Structure formats: C-alpha cells, structure tokens
Kinemage of the C-alpha trace (Angstrom):
@kinemage 1
@onewidth
@group {chain A} dominant
@subgroup {mainchain}
@vectorlist {calphas} color= white
{ca met a 1} P 0.000 0.000 0.000
{ca ser a 2} L 1.087 3.539 -0.536
{ca ser a 3} L 0.886 6.297 2.019
{ca lys a 4} L -1.366 9.314 1.604
{ca asn a 5} L -1.263 12.792 3.078
{ca tyr a 6} L -3.894 13.667 5.673
{ca glu a 7} L -4.941 16.562 7.861
{ca ala a 8} L -6.562 16.169 11.255
{ca leu a 9} L -8.123 19.158 12.996
{ca val a 10} L -8.739 18.487 16.676
{ca val a 11} L -10.474 20.713 19.231
{ca tyr a 12} L -9.490 19.881 22.796
{ca ser a 13} L -11.350 20.893 25.937
{ca val a 14} L -9.851 23.712 27.992
{ca ala a 15} L -12.006 22.941 31.046
{ca gly a 16} L -8.962 21.390 32.734
{ca gly a 17} L -6.726 24.247 31.635
{ca asp a 18} L -4.432 24.748 28.663
{ca glu a 19} L -1.883 22.384 30.245
{ca lys a 20} L -4.293 19.438 29.983
{ca ala a 21} L -5.033 20.316 26.346
{ca gln a 22} L -1.286 20.521 25.616
{ca glu a 23} L -0.785 17.082 27.180
{ca leu a 24} L -3.459 15.645 24.884
{ca gln a 25} L -1.878 17.411 21.918
{ca ala a 26} L 1.513 15.837 22.718
{ca arg a 27} L -0.101 12.419 23.205
{ca phe a 28} L -1.763 12.484 19.778
{ca gln a 29} L 1.374 13.936 18.176
{ca ala a 30} L 3.254 10.864 19.444
{ca leu a 31} L 0.508 8.562 18.116
{ca val a 32} L 0.740 10.158 14.668
{ca glu a 33} L 4.550 9.859 14.688
{ca gln a 34} L 4.358 6.166 15.658
{ca asn a 35} L 1.958 5.315 12.831
{ca gly a 36} L 3.052 7.644 10.064
{ca thr a 37} L 5.219 10.584 9.164
{ca ala a 38} L 4.312 13.820 10.935
{ca glu a 39} L 4.867 16.624 8.448
{ca glu a 40} L 3.652 19.619 10.432
{ca thr a 41} L 1.655 20.436 13.548
{ca glu a 42} L 0.016 23.844 13.777
{ca val a 43} L -1.085 24.807 17.268
{ca trp a 44} L -3.783 27.452 16.882
{ca gly a 45} L -4.319 27.686 20.633
{ca thr a 46} L -7.450 28.621 22.534
{ca arg a 47} L -10.233 30.100 20.422
{ca arg a 48} L -13.891 30.845 20.902
{ca leu a 49} L -16.204 28.172 19.496
{ca ala a 50} L -19.015 29.115 17.118
{ca tyr a 51} L -21.378 27.380 19.563
{ca ala a 52} L -20.880 25.799 22.958
{ca ile a 53} L -19.920 22.127 22.965
{ca asn a 54} L -20.595 20.335 26.250
{ca asp a 55} L -21.257 23.779 27.793
{ca glu a 56} L -17.744 24.923 26.855
{ca pro a 57} L -17.475 28.222 24.949
{ca gln a 58} L -13.778 27.777 24.037
{ca gly a 59} L -11.557 25.054 22.642
{ca tyr a 60} L -7.844 24.416 22.036
{ca tyr a 61} L -7.308 23.921 18.290
{ca val a 62} L -4.514 21.824 16.768
{ca leu a 63} L -4.019 20.938 13.087
{ca tyr a 64} L -1.901 17.849 12.375
{ca arg a 65} L -0.554 17.203 8.871
{ca phe a 66} L 0.823 13.729 8.332
{ca ala a 67} L 1.391 10.923 5.850
{ca ser a 68} L 0.314 7.387 6.684
{ca glu a 69} L -1.113 4.195 5.344
{ca pro a 70} L -4.839 4.473 4.539
{ca asp a 71} L -5.948 2.377 7.545
{ca phe a 72} L -4.423 4.653 10.240
{ca pro a 73} L -6.856 7.616 9.967
{ca ala a 74} L -9.775 5.353 10.913
{ca glu a 75} L -7.891 4.164 14.005
{ca leu a 76} L -6.923 7.736 14.906
{ca asp a 77} L -10.566 8.798 14.565
{ca arg a 78} L -11.668 5.931 16.817
{ca val a 79} L -9.165 6.873 19.521
{ca leu a 80} L -10.078 10.568 19.294
{ca lys a 81} L -13.779 9.752 19.734
{ca ile a 82} L -13.240 7.759 22.926
{ca thr a 83} L -10.743 10.128 24.549
{ca asp a 84} L -12.003 12.423 27.291
{ca gly a 85} L -10.972 15.984 26.595
{ca val a 86} L -11.519 15.866 22.833
{ca leu a 87} L -14.481 18.054 21.876
{ca arg a 88} L -14.411 17.583 18.100
{ca ser a 89} L -12.156 16.184 15.410
{ca leu a 90} L -12.112 15.931 11.641
{ca ile a 91} L -9.679 13.922 9.530
{ca thr a 92} L -9.487 14.585 5.793
{ca val a 93} L -7.260 13.760 2.865
{ca ser a 94} L -4.877 16.667 2.370
{ca pro a 95} L -6.056 19.170 -0.277
{ca glu a 96} L -2.857 18.634 -2.279
{ca glu a 97} L -3.603 14.913 -2.316
{ca ser a 98} L -7.213 15.325 -3.416
{ca lys a 99} L -6.337 17.776 -6.239
{ca ala a 100} L -3.937 15.375 -7.934
{ca pro a 101} L -6.540 12.901 -9.263
{ca ala a 102} L -8.707 15.758 -10.564
{ca ala a 103} L -5.749 17.230 -12.451
{ca glu a 104} L -4.905 13.837 -13.934
{ca glu a 105} L -8.536 13.325 -14.948
{ca lys a 106} L -8.649 16.745 -16.630
{ca ala a 107} L -5.409 16.029 -18.521
{ca thr a 108} L -6.857 12.722 -19.700
{ca glu a 109} L -10.050 14.440 -20.884
{ca glu a 110} L -8.004 17.048 -22.783
{ca ala a 111} L -5.921 14.330 -24.450
{ca val a 112} L -9.076 12.490 -25.527
{ca ala a 113} L -10.551 15.718 -26.886
{ca glu a 114} L -7.359 16.455 -28.868
{ca glu a 115} L -7.394 12.943 -30.358
{ca ala a 116} L -11.022 13.391 -31.351
{ca glu a 117} L -10.158 16.638 -33.184
{ca asp a 118} L -7.350 14.987 -35.166
C-alpha cells in the first residue's frame, strides 16, 4: 500500500486548563509519529467556538498534517472519539492529495478531446 497525506483538525477541551489540552496534543502527536510521518503540527491555541460544545465556549485547536497508510486515519478517529478531553475532530485527505486525481482526470479528458479533433 502507498501512504497518503492527511490533515486532522482536533479541538481539545480547555475545562482542565491549557496544560491538559497541551498534554493531549503531545499524546496524539506521538501517536501520529508512531503510525506515520508527521509533516507539520500547527497549534492554533485557545479560540472561541461558534457554539458551545458540552457547555464549553472555548476550545484548544490543533491541526496535524501527516502521511500514513490508509488504515491509520480510521484508528486515529476511533481513539479521538473515545478520549475524554476531545471536543471535536475531523480527519481529511490533504487538499494537495485530493487535487492530484482531478488534475490527472482533466489532462486525460483534454488528451481524448485532442485525439477526437485529429
């Protein structure tokens, strides 16, 4: 199997303080590094939520960018869902990764159109 690039945006609870959120961030950073290649981790810090989640008006945002085998994101999502202190999470295929097939498809369509003209 080949590895793909992913992004995971995680919102941690700040009810226990920023220190608790930073501990969770380090824990999941280690999990990503064990199961893939961590490319970049952007810590956005504490921000106001658009709406309260579990009666919490703020969350600690972290964006992980990593490359892994296709089965790891499902396991990461499972662990995030059962971990206390995680308010929300979203794992997606990196935008650069998802654009590549569309570009290849467009190039193929253009080549077919050129052949049809000849």
